N, C-alpha and C positions, 0 to 999 in steps of 0.2 A: 347106417345114418351118415350123411354128408356133414363134415366139419367145414364151416364156412368162415373164411378169412377175408377181410377187406383192409385196404390201405387208404389213407386220407391225409391231407395236409396242404400246405400253401404251394403255389407254383414254384418250381425250381428246387423242390426239397428231395427230389430223387425218388418219388413214389413208384414210377414205373420200373426203375431198376431194382428197387427193394422187392416189388411184387414178383419180378422175374427171377430174382435169387431165391425167393421163398418157394416158387414153383419148381425151380431146379432142385432145391433141397428135398421137397416132397417127392419129385419124380425119381430121385436117386436112393431115397431112404425109406419111403413109406409106401403102403399099398396103393395101387392105382386102379382106375383112372382118375385124372384130375381135370377139372374144368377151369380154364382160365377165362375170366370175363373182363373185357375192356369196356368200362362203363363211361369212358371219356368220349365226347363227340369228336375230339381230335384223336382218332384211334392210332396208337403207335405201340401198344403192347406186343402186337404180333411181330414187329420188326425186332424188338428186343429178344423175342423167343425164337426168331429164325423161321416164323411161319408167315405165309403169305395170305392176306385176306382178298377174296374176290368180291364179297358182298358183306354189307353190314345190316343191322336191323333197320337203320334209317334208309338205306338204299332200297331195301325190299319194300318198305312201306311206300316210298315214293313211286317205284315201279308198279306195285300193286294197284295204286290209284289209277294208273294208266291201263293196267291189264284186267281190271275187275269185270269189264264187259266181256272178257274172253275166257271166263272161268270154264274149265272142261265139264261137260254134262255129268250130273250126278254128284257133283261137289257143291257144298255150300261155300259162301264167301269165307267163313271162318275156318272151314277144313282146308280150302285152298291156300289161305294165309299161312296156316300151320305148316303145310308142305313147303311152301316158300321159305318160312323161317328155318326149317330144318336144313335147307340148303345153305345156310349162312355158317353152319358149323365147319370149322377147319379141323380135320382129324389127323393126328399123328400117334405114334406109338406111346400109349399111356397118357396122352395129354390132348385134349380138344380145346379149341378157342372160339369164343363168340364175341362180337363187338357190336356196340350200340350205333356208332357213327352218327352223323347229323341227320336232322329231320328235314321235312319239306319246308322250304322257305328260311329266310335269314333268322338264325338264332332259335328256331323252333325245335326244342328237344323234349318237350313234355310228353307227346304221345309216343315217340320212340322209347323213352324212358319207361313208360307204363308197359309197353309191349315187351321190353327187355326183362323187366321184373317178372312179369307173368310167364315168360318163356323160361327163365331161369328156374322158377318154382316147378315147372313141369319137367325139367331135366334132372333135378337134384337127386332122384333115386338111382340114377345111373352112375353116380360118381362118389368116390370116397372123400375128396377134397374139392372145395371150390375156393379160388382166390380171384377177388375182384379189385381191379385198379380203377380208382375213381378220378374224376376231373379235379382240377385244382380248386381250393376254396371250400365253400360250404353249401353251394346250391343243391348238390346231390343229397344233402341231408334233408332240406326243405321238400325235395321231391320224393323223399323216402326210398330212394334207391338203396341206401345204406341201412337196411333194416333187416331184422332176423338174422343177425350175424353172431357167430360164436366168439370171434376175436377181431376187434377193430384196432388196427396198428395206426397210430396217428404220428405222422413223420414230421420232424422238424429238421431243417438244416442248422448249422451252428450260428444262429443269430437270434437276437432278442425278438425280432419280428416274427421269426418262425415259432418261437416259444409261445408268443401271445396268440398266434393263430391256433396252436394246439389248445390253448385254454378256451378260446371261443368256440372251437369245435366241440370240445367236452360240455361246454355250458349249453350249446344248442342241442345237442343230443338229450340232455337232461330236460330242457325246455319242451322239446317236441315229443318227450317220452318214447323215443325210439327203442325198439326191441334190440339191444346190443347186450350180449351176456358179459363181455369183458372188454375193457379198453386198455391199451398199453401205448406208452410214449416211447418213441425212438429218436435219437439225435443222430442224424446222417451227416456225412462229410466231417466227422469229429477229428480234431487234433488229439495228440496223445494227452494233453491236459486241457480239460474244458475251462473256457475263459470264466473269470469270476463274475462278469456281467451276466453270463448265461446261468451260472449256479445260483446267483442271487434272485434272478427272474423265476427260476424254477421254484425256489423255496417260497417266494412271495405268492406264486400262483398255486401252490400246493401240488406240484407235479414231480413225480419221481420216475425217470426214464427206466424202462426194463433193459434197454441195451443202447450202446452207441456203435455206430458203423463208421470205420475210419475212411478218410479219403483214399481211394484206391486208383492209382495211376493205370494199373492194368485193366480195370473195368472201363476207365475213361478211354483207353486205347481201343478196346473192343467196340465201344460205341461210335468212335471216330471211324473205325474200319467197317462199321455196320456188320459185325459179327454177332452171332447169337450169344447172349449172356449165359445160356445154359451150357456153353463150351468152356467157360472160365474154369481154370484148374483149381484143385483143392487148395493150392498154396496161396490163392488170392486172399487178401486180407478181408475184403468184403464178404466172400464166400465163407470164410471162417467165422466171421461175426454173425452172419445170418444162421449158420449152423448152430452156434451157441444160443441164439435167440429162439430158434424153433424148438430146441430141446426144452427150453424153459416154457414156451407157450403150449406145447403139446403135453408136457408133464403136468401142467396146470389144468389142462383141458380134461 
């Protein structure tokens, strides 16, 4: 059975980096294969993983609308679309990647989102773990992309605004009755001592972080040099923090 992990949070909280480090941990320490899912229309998870995307779900849908009159004989539209969707999978040793990308027309992500969710469901039996990187904010919750998840990691940076976004995400999940088995809060870019404004906000909102991930200059340098975060050494502070986090998450699971 596939164990499904998703990350959410406000923009700038480091969701993609956290997702990449989780994938790196699983790739190095747990049974494979792993499916990485970039559910952000602005697809950049592949860059963090050192994998190149040729096509996304959105680009396939756009081209399908142009190609549908050229469907090969003997194939239904649905079968041909399935063939084309399988072409979006970026394969590597122990790790595959798919990405939603943007839809047809300005800001139109609903249909690619629906297709992505159905496509993920069809792939699940092939993987031991799935890690989904979501877009910033809460729209993906309303579209129910982040549903039927074993572990939702809600990421905040070291800010009161980030903590309040975490609380709003938590409340929206409850309001929409999304199927999420467990939610955990992470504070990213954390200093050695959490500011009293942050701790007070956490207490008032009833939030207790499962982990903090320190600001890591080595990770920042890898990002600047466009190097795969999967290549970060074990001495990286962020890699070590994610290792400790995943030990907790998977032991609870």
